[in-house]
N, C-alpha and C positions, 0 to 999 in steps of 0.2 A: 761361245767365244765371240761370235759376230755381234752380239748385243753389247758387248763391252766397248767395242770400237765404232758403234754405229753413229755416235755423235762426236767423233774425233775431229771433225772439221768445223765444229761450232766455234764461233768467235764470241768473246765476252762483250756484253753491252750491244747486242744485236737484236733487232726486231724483225720478225718474219710475218708476212701477210700473204693471204691467198684469196682470190676473188673467183667465185664460181657462178657462172651464168648458164641458164637453160636456153641455149640458142635454138634448140628444136622448137620450143614453144613460140619463138618469134617468127618462124616460117611454117605455119600449120599446113598439113597436107603434103609437104615435101620432106622426104627423109634425107638428111644431110649426110654426105660422104665424109670420110675422115679428112680429106683435103679441104672440103668446105668448112668443116669445123675449125680447122687450123686457120683458114683465112678469116673466119668470123672472129676468132679469139684475137688474132693479130690486129684486126681493125678496131676491136674494142679496146685493146691495150693502148693503142695510139690515141684513140678518142678520149679515153679516161685521162691520159697524161695531158692532153690539150685542155680538158675541162679543169683540172686542178692547177694548171699553170697560172691561172689568174691570182692564185694565192702564193705560188712558189717562184714566180719569175724573178722577183727581187730578193728572194730569201737565200741566205748563205747557210748551207748545211754544215754541220760540225765535221763530219767525216764523209758519209756517202749520201747522195741525194735519193729522193723517192723515185724508184724505178719499177717498171712492170715488164715482165717477159712471159712468153707463152711456154708452158711446160706440160708434159704428160704426167698424169697422176696414176699410180697403180690401182688405187681403190675405186676409181671411176674410169669409165671408158672414153671420156671426152677430155680434151685439154682444158686447162685452167690458166689463169693469169696470176703470176706470183712475183714477189719482190723481197729483197733482203737489204736492210739498211743498218749500218753501224752508227750508233748515236753517241758512243763514248761517254763523255762527262756531261753532255747536253741532253737532259731529259726532255727539254722542250721539243727536240726533234721527234722523240717517240710519240708524244701526245699530239704534235702537229700531224703526224702520219695517221694516228687514230681518227682525228677530226676529218682528214681528207677521205679516209675510208668511209666514215659516216656520211659525208657529202655524196660519195659515189653510190652508196646504197639508197640514198634519197632520189638521186637522178635516175638510177636504173632499178626499178622496183623488184625485178627478179634476181638481183645480185645478192649473194650470201657471202659474207667475208669472215674468215678466220684469222685472228692475229694473236701472236704470243712472242715472248722474248726468252732470254736465258732463264728467267725465273718461272716460266710457264705462263699460265693465264693471268697476266698481270692486271687485267681489268677486274678480275675477281679479287685479287690481292688488294686493290685499291678500296674495294667495298667489303673487306674481310669482316667487319663488325656486323654485317647484316646478312651473311650467307646462311642458307639452310644447313641443317646438321648433316645432310647426306653428301655435301660437297667436300671433296678432297682431291688431291692430284690424281689419284687412281680412278675416280669416278667422273671427273670433268672432261676427259678426253673426248673430242668430237661432240661436245654438248654446249659449247659456248660460241656464239656467232653474233655478227652485226648484220641486221636485216631491216630494211625500211627505216633507217635512221635511229634505231634503238637496239639495245642489247637483248639477245635471246638466250635462254638457258633451257635446254631440254630436260625436264624433270624425270626422276625415276618414278615409275607407277607405284602408287600407294594403295590403291583399291583395285579389285578385279575389273571394274569398269574402265580403268585407265590403261590396262595392259594392251588393248588393241591400239591405243593412241600413242603411247610412249614406249620406247624400247627399254628393256631392263638389262643390266649387265653391260658388257662392252658393246658399243654401237659402232657400226661401220660408217664411213663418211658418206656413202651413197644413201644409206637410210637416214642419216642425220639431216642431210640436205632436203630430203623429201618431207621429213617431219617439220622442219622450219618453214618450208613453203606451203605446207598443208594447212587444213582448217583448225587443227588442235592448237590451243593457245600455248605459246612458248615464250612470251615476253617475260623478262626477269622481273622480280618484285619491284614495287615502286621505290622502296628505300634504296635498292641497289641502283636503279635508274637515276635517282636523284644525285647520288654520290658521283656517278660517272658524268652526268650533265654539269655538275658544279665544277668538276675538274676540267671539263672542256669548255667552260664558259668563255665566250668571246672568240674561240678558235673557229676556223683557221685564220681569221683576220688578225687576232691578237698576237700572232707569231711575229708581226712586224716590230713589236716592242722588244723583241730579243736581238734586234740588230743594233749595231754601233758603228758610227762613222768616226774615223780617227785620222788626223793629218800626220804625215810623216815624210821624212826624206829617204827616198829609196832610189836605187839605180834605175836609169831610164828604161832599161830592158824590162825590169820587173813592173814598172808602171805601165809599159806597153802591154804586157801579158795580162795584167789585171784590168786594163781598159777593155780588152776584148772578152775576157772570161774571168769575171770577179770570183767565181767559185774556186779557182785554183789557189786562193789564199788558204783554204782548208788544209790541203796536204802539206803546204809550206809551214804552217803553224804546227801541225802535227810532227813534222820532221824536226823542228826546233825544240818542241816540248819533250820529245822522246829521244833526244840526242844522246850519243855515247862518245867516248874518246875517239873511236875510229871515225865516226861521222864528222867530228870537229876538225879533222885534218883538212877537210875541204875548205874551211874558213880561213886557214892560214895564208892563202894566196888570193882567194876570191877571183879566180880566173874567169869564171863564166859571167859573174855579175859584179864587176869592179865598182867600189863606192865612189870613184872619182867622177862618175856621171850622175850623181844624185840629183834628183829633182823633187820639188814639193808637190804632193798630191794627196788626195783623200782616199783612204782605203776603207772599204765596207767589209765588215766581218760580224760574226755574232758575239754576244757578250762573253761566253766562256772562252772563246779564242782570244779576245782582247785581254781578258784577265790572265790567261796563260802567258801572254807576252809580257804584260806589265809586271806581274808578280814575280817573275824570274829574275834573280840576281845574276847578271851575265856580264863578264868583263869583255870589252870590245877586243876583237883580234887586232893584230898589228896593222893591217891595211886601213883601219878606220881611224879617223881623227875627230873625236867628239868634242864639243865645247864644254866649258866647266859646268858642273852640276847646278850651279846657281844661275846659269843663263836662262833667259826666257824661253828659248826654243830647244832646250836640252831634251825635253820630253819627246819632241818630234824626231830628233836625231837618234835618241836611244831606241825608240820604237822602230824606226826605219832600219837601224843596224840589226836588230833581232830578226826582223822580217827578211832582210837580205841574206842573213846567215841561214835562215830556214830554207829559202829557195836554193841557195848554194848546196846545202846538204841534201836537199831533195833531188836536185839534178845529178849529184854525184853518187846517189844510192846504187850500190852494186846489184842489189836484188831487182830493182826496177830496170836497171840497164840490161840485165840478163833477159828479163821478160820482153823487153823491147827488141833485143837482137834476135832472140830465139823464136819470137812469134811469127807464124806464117800466115796469119789471118789478115783481115782488112781492118782499117780504121776509118773513121769518118773523114779525117783530113786527107788520107791517101787514096781512098776509094772514089772513083769517078761514077757517082750514081746516075748522072744524066744520060749515060750511054747504056745503062742497064735496063732492059725491057721490064724486068720484074719490078724495079723501083718505079718505072713510069706507070705501070698498072696499079701499084700500091698508092701512088700519088693521086691517081684518078679517083680511087675509092675514098681517099681522104677528103678530096674536094667535094664529093657527094655528101659526105658526113659533116661538111662545114668545119673541118678540122682547123683550118687557118683562120676561122672567125672573121671572114671578110677583110683580112689584112692585105695590104698591097705588097706584092713581091718586092723585096729589098728593104722593107722596114725592119726595125730591130726585133719586134715580136715575131714577125714572119720568119726571120732567119733563125731565131731560137726554136720556134716550132718545127721548122724544117730540119734542123740539126737533131732534135729529139726524134723526129720521125725516121730520119736516116739511121740513127742509132738503133731504134726499134727494128728497122728492116734488116740491118746487118746482124742482129742477134739471131735471126732465123737461119743464117747461113752456117753450114757445118764447120767452115774454116775459121769462124770468128768466135771468140770467147769474151765473156764479160770483163775478164781481166785485161784483155787487149784494148777494149774500148775505153776502159777507165784508167789506163796507164797515164799518169800526169806527165811523164817525160815525153811521150809521143805528142801530147797536146802542146807542151811548151815548145818543142822543136818546130811543130807546124806553125805556131804563132810567131816564132822568131824569124821565120822566112818571110813574113809580111813586112812592109815598110814601117819603120818606127812612127808611132803617133807623135805629132808635134806637142811640145810642152804646153802650149796654150790650150790645147784640146783636152788635156787631162782633167779629171774631176777635181774641182775645188770646192766641194760641198763643205759647209761649216762643220767644225769639230764639235762633237757631242760631249756633253758633260758626263763625267764618269763618277758622279756622286753615288750612283747606285751600288758601287763597290763598298761603300762605307756602311757599317752596321748601325742602324738607328736604335738607340736604347729604348725608345718608346715602343717601337715595333717588337723589339726583343721581349720587353715586359708583357706586351699583349700576347705574344706567343707562349710565354711561360704561364700566363694566366689561363690560356686556353688548355694547356696541358696539366693544369692543377699542380704545378710545381712551385708556386710562389706561396710564401707564408701569408696567412691573413694578417691584416694590419694590427689586430689586437695581440698577436703573438710576438711582435717585434718589441724589443726593449729599446727605447730611444736613448740616444747618447746624452749624458748629463754634461752640458756645457753652458758657459756663461754667455749672455748676449753680447757683452763687450768684446769677447774673443771672436765671436762670429761676425762682428761688424766689419772686421778687416779682411774677410774672405770674399772672394768672388764666387760666382755661381758654380763654376767647376769645382772649386775647393769644397763648397758646401755639399755638392753631390757626392764627392769623395768621402767626406765625413759621414754622410748618411749611409753610404754603402758599407763603410767600416762598422758603423753602429749596427746595421742589420746583420752583418757577419757575426759580431760578438753576441748580439741578442739571440741569433739563431742557435749558436753553439750553447749558450747558457741555457736556453729553454729546452734544448734537446738533452743536455746532461742532467739537468734538474728534474726532468720528467721521469716518473716512475714507469718501469717497464712491466708488462704483463707476463703471463706464463709462457707466451710464445716469443718473448724477447722484446727488444726496443722497437718502436714504430717510428718511422721517419715522417716528416710533416705531410708528405703527399700520400701516405697510406691511411686507410680507414681505421677508425677505432672499432674494437669489437662491440657488437650490439649488447646494450645493457638490457636488464629486465624492463618490461613495459610498465607504464605508470599504473595500469590496473592491477598488475601483479604486486607492485610495490604497495599500493593502497591496501590490497587484501592482506598482505603480510603485516602491514602496520596495524590493522585492526586486530588480528589474532596475536601478533607479537609486537607490542609497543616498544620493546627494547631494541628492535632492529631498525629504528628510524635513523636516517642519515642526517648529516649536517650537525648543527649544535645539539640536537636531541640525542645524538649517538653517544655523547659524553655524560649524559645524565645518569645518576646511580640507579641501580635496580630497586624497585619497591615491592615489598611483600605485604599483601592485605590479608591479615589473619582471619578476619571474619568471613571474607569471601572464600578463602581456602577451606575453612571449616564447613561452610555451607556446601561447597562443591564436593568435599569428601563424604559428607552425610548423604548427599544426593546419590553419589555413586554406590554407597553401601546400603541404600534403601532405609535409612533411619529417619523417622519422623521427629522433627525438633520438638513438637508439642509433647509427644510421649516421653521423650528423653527428659523434658523439663519436669513432668509429673513425678517421675521416679527419682529424680536427683534434686528435688527442691530443698531437701534438708541438707544443710551445711554447704550449699552452693555458694553462698555469699562469702563464706570464709575462704573456701578454696580459690574462688576468683580473685579475692584480694591478695592472697598469698602468691598466686601465679602471676598477677600483674606486677607485684613488687619484684619478683625474681626476674621477670622479663625486662623491666625497666633497668634493673641493675646490670643485667648482661648486655643490654643495649649500650649503656654508658661505658662499660668496660671495653666493648668492641670498638666504639668510636675513639676512645683514648688510644687504644693500640694502633688504630689506623693513623692517627695524627703523629704518634711517635715514629711509626714506620716511615711516613712521608718525610719527616724531618731527617731521619737517618739516611734515606735515599738521596735527598737533596744535598746533604753534606758530603755523601760519598761521590756524587756526581761532580760537585765543585772541586773536591780534592783530586779526582781523576783528571778534570780539565786542567788544573794547575800543573799536575805532573806532566801531562801531554804537552802543555805550553812550554814547560821548561825544556823538554826533549827537543821540541821544534826550534827553540831559540839556540840551543847548543848545535843543532844540525846546521842552522843558518850561519852561525859563526864559523863552523868548520868549512862549509861550502864557499863562504865569502873569500877565504884565502886560497882557494883552489882555482885551477884553470877553468873548470866547469862553471863555477859560480860567477866568474867574470863575464860569461856569455849571456847571462840573464839581464833583462831590463828591470830596473827597480823603481819603486815609487820615489819621487823627488822629495828630499827632506824639507820639513817645514821651515819657513823663513824666521820663525820665532825662536829657533834653537840658537844656542851660542856658537860663535865662529870657531871656538877652540875644539869643539866636538864634531866638526863637520865631517872630517874623514871617518871617524868612528861611526857616526850616524849614517853615512853613505854606505859603509861596509855592512852594517847590520840592518839596513832598510829592507822592508819586505819586498818580495818580487811582485811586479805589476803583471798580474795574470792576463788581463785583457791585451795589454801591449805586446807581451810575448806571444800570445795566441795569434794575433794579427801578423806579427813579424814572421813567425815560423810558417804560417800559411802562405804568405806572399813569397817567401824564399822558396818554398817547395813548388809553388805554382810557377814561379819564374824559372826554376831549374828545369821544368818540363819542356820549356821552349815550344809551347803550342801542342805538344804531344800528350796523349792520355797518361794520366798518372794518379797517384793517391789523393793529392789535394783536389784535383778537379772532380774525382769520384765522390769525395766527401761533400764538397760544396754542391754538387749536382743533387745528391741525396737530400740535402737540406734545402733545396730549392733556390740556391744562390748561383747566379751566373756572373762570374767576374771577367770583364773584358781583358783579353791577353795583353794589349798594349798598356792598359791602365795598371795591370799587375806589375809589369816591368817598370813602368815609371814610378810607381809607389815604392818598389824595391830599391830603385836608384836613389830615391829621396831618403 
């Protein structure tokens, strides 16, 4: 029963990481006491955070930052350093953390790191195409680590000589760490290493590309809060994005952050957070007065209104309010570290480790490093919990007690272009080509159109016509294609392997009638003399002996047999010609009958409600005007036009959600942009 609930506290989209160091090897000759182990782990956690801050000081995490805390592990006798980060919809946070862990293992050669998320060993999932056959979720536990800047996989012994080197079956954490640090090779295969390195290319420095600066009008208090702690934009955006009707009640009055004090400033956030704010259709509450949507600065007012509502809902969150009121622990803002001897001793050790990186006291980086160190120190106190330290309400209250920052001191960084939110058709085509989902060019049937008609179209209309032509061509080629015994094959599926050329040539030599192509329609030929020689050879008859005994009267019999054979041959050929004429006549008669049936059905459907829904071929201009109505009623249905119309109607009715039209188009390798589908449907 305990196993059922052992992961009940797991949160979706969360990455967990553990760093194991052998502190005993760093102080040879001296056996460390448990207290010394704890101090060494605490110093390492603070030092590691200081080391990675060169990449994370300006980074805005989506939900939780990269943190390290000292914990005791049951499987090993010494404490380790662990952390947990919720990355939510921002996968860049997860891979940034992996790159930071890789950098830590490069700086500290004895460090061994284990990292996983809700999916398990996601590093192995990334390289799933190159994994050995023995790897599965049950055998990979305590076998995958980061060490020395590369990925390590403890293999299962395959020979008796490998049994002393690698553990078989379930492996303990203590044994796994010893194997990774030992002399036995445990580095993952080069193909797996290549996939991981390609995914981490440019990291951790490349994480700066995930940042976005956006100008907006926000209340002066919020601008003051973000000026001191830009990371608080993350819980505010999360509160706005996950709002419910109860949380929306706080926005009806905007008591804490009234919009009457709005100021212009630049807010730094990550791209997913910006997309979550911009993409939401949100009607402004009553306290807000936004300019018309056609105004030049409407975007700034709309974005600031959403962000202000997020802070208002965050500050009014009852759950966070309860945590703040019920907590008996310390916070960085409320605890006076300067009078604590324990903090003073911890700060001395940090100075010896060059934790502050020669920064002057009072500088921006020094204050940030000092706050991180104080957070790390308070985590070791039994009255303090990680929830108390990360409660955004307590941090907001502490910042609001400070004097408001002057408006001219607020950030006025230039607004960044948000073109990255638009989907580039070329990049989409490249992605489809990489996934082998796009038809080869020779399989597409091009649209039959006149150059005069195309001359009046712009580039966008031409692209639309080409997309429609590809759609019709893809459906036609799929429908007309013959299916095999296993069913129809979609364009991105492989054809079954045919017989090799050598087998075909060998069959052609022994069985000439089995040739393919134009030769397959050739009539069968029977060589009488060759057949007779073959039969005589099988029966063991000598042709010379047979000729000596049957010389007499042979000429007469041969002439008679030849006449009979020629006569039968002529009669057979005549019967074949007569049969072919009869078959052709029957086929023509059958086609005429079927055509008459189809015309009668067309006339009946043309007068019904169902028939009026079909698009028909336009009547020719050469017809008389008196028969226009009748010609229009009996005109044949335009199959291609109806196909495109029905597909676009179905695709538009999905409203961006999965549906049959999207599934069919995806199977055929066609990717129809949602906006284009809607615009085509409106036209």
